[in-house]
Structure formats: structure tokens, C-alpha cells
N, C-alpha and C positions, 0 to 999 in steps of 0.2 A: 206568213204570219206569225208577229211573234209577241210575247206578252210577258211582262216583267210582274210577277204575281207576290204581292208583299202581304203577310197576314199583319193584321192591324188592330189594335184595339179601339182606335178611332181616326177618321180622317176627312177631310174637308176641302173642297175648290173653291177659291175665291177669284172674283174676276172685279178688278178696279174696287177692292175692299170689300164686296157684298158676297156673302157666303152663297153658291148658288147649289151646292150639294154637299151633304154630310153624312156620315155613317157611323154608327158604334162598332163593335167587334164585327169583323169579316175579312175581306179582303180588298185592298186596293190594286186595281190592276192595271198597268200603264200598257196600253194596246197599240202596235207598229203594224201597219198593212203595208205589203209589198206589193209590187206592180204585178205581179204574176198570181195574187190572190184572189179567191172565187167564194161565191156563196158557202158553199160545202166546207171551204177551210174554216171560214168564221163559225159556223156551225161545230165541226169537231173541235175547234180550240175552246169554244164556249165549254162544250161537254167535258172536255179535259180540265179546265178549270173547275168546274163544278164536282168533278170526282176527286180532284186532286186531295190525297189524304194528308193534310198540313197541320190540323187541329188535334190537340190534345185529346187522349180517350181518359176513362176514370183512373187509368194507371199512369197518366201523363205522359204517356208516348204519344208522336205523333200519326195516329191512326183515322182519324176522323175526316170526313170531307165536309164541304160548306154547308150542307143541311139549311138550317133557316137563317143562316147567318147573313149579312149583307153584303153587298158588292158595290163598291164606287169605281167607275171606268172613265179613264183619261186616254184621249188620243196621244200618241207618241210617235210621231214619223222618226225622231230622232234615233229609234231603236234601229233603225235603217242606216244610219251613219257608217260611212266608209273610211277608214282613217290609216288605209296602209300607205298612204303617200300624202307627204307634206304635213302641214299642221292645219289645213282647214278641211273639216270633213266634207264629203261628197254624199248626196242624198239621193243618187239616181236610181238606187233600188228601192226608195219608197214610192207607193202608189199615188198617181194624180189624184188631187183633191175630190174630185167627183167620186171615183171608185173607193177611196179611204172613208169618205162620210158615209157611202152606201154600207158598206161593212163593217164599219165600226156601230153603227145603228144597229143593224142585226144582230152583231156581236151582244151588244147592251141589253137588246130585246129579249135574247134567249136566255139570259141570265136575270133577266128582270132588276138591271143594275141602274145605282144611280148615275148620273154621267156630269161630264164638264162638257163645256161646250167647244164643238170641233172647229176648230182654226182660229180660237181666240187665244190670247196671251193669258195664262192661268198662273194661281200661286196656287200649290198644292201642300198641304199639311197632313202630316201623318205621325202617329205614334206608332211603330213598327213594335210588333210583339214576337219576342224572341231575342232577337230579330229573325224573322224567315221571309226570305227573298228567294224566289224560283225563276227561272228564266225557260219557258214554254215556245216551242216552234212546231208549227206545222205547214205543211206545202200543200 
């Protein structure tokens, strides 16, 4: 399971021009689920995201975890793109939709995250704060 975690001052998801979810200061998480991922991996990654100390403390150093800030999570199977050969990415390592949807939902529930709609074409808007972007993986 992979997560691209971005510290944001705001983020939103639109489908066909309609905002379906938005947050203020917090994290935008793009979540990729692999075919070997499990419920335990979803819980472990959610807890890593929650504990990640990437917010400024009183001295301005990245030392604070998520705390009461918001999370917006968007399913992103393209994090499993294999581009080692040719010009067209392969996504064979990504989980089948039924498994990915289940683990995406579990991950979002664990973080009490606002979310996009699984499997939909979405427009994701964000204002990256810092910018700070971190890639996390668990197996």
C-alpha cells in the first residue's frame, strides 16, 4: 500500500464541476492499493499517516503530527504504475477494484477522512503547504 501525503493549506475534489469534498489545513492523501495488500496494511498505513510529524511546532520545525487537522483521501491506483519498459505504464501491481475499494474505505474510516469517490474521474485541487510531500509505503 502506498500513500503520497501532501501537507496542504486547503484541498478539494470535484466531479463534473461539483465539489464533493474539501478540507482546510491538513493532509491530502493519494492512496494506492496493491494486489497483495491487506486490512492490516490499511490500518498500519493510516496510523503512520496520523503519526507523521510534518507540521510546524512553536519553533517552526516539522515536529507536530496530524492532531485535529483534516484529511482528504483520494484513491490513486496510478501510484502502482510500472514504467520500466516502453512508454505506456502497466498497472498489474494495483489491486483489483473490489479489494482496492474495501481497503480504501477502511483507510479513510480509520483517519476519519473526507474522500473522493472511488473509481470516478476526479479533479483534485490543492494548495501544497511548504511544499511538503512524502511517499509512505507498507506491505
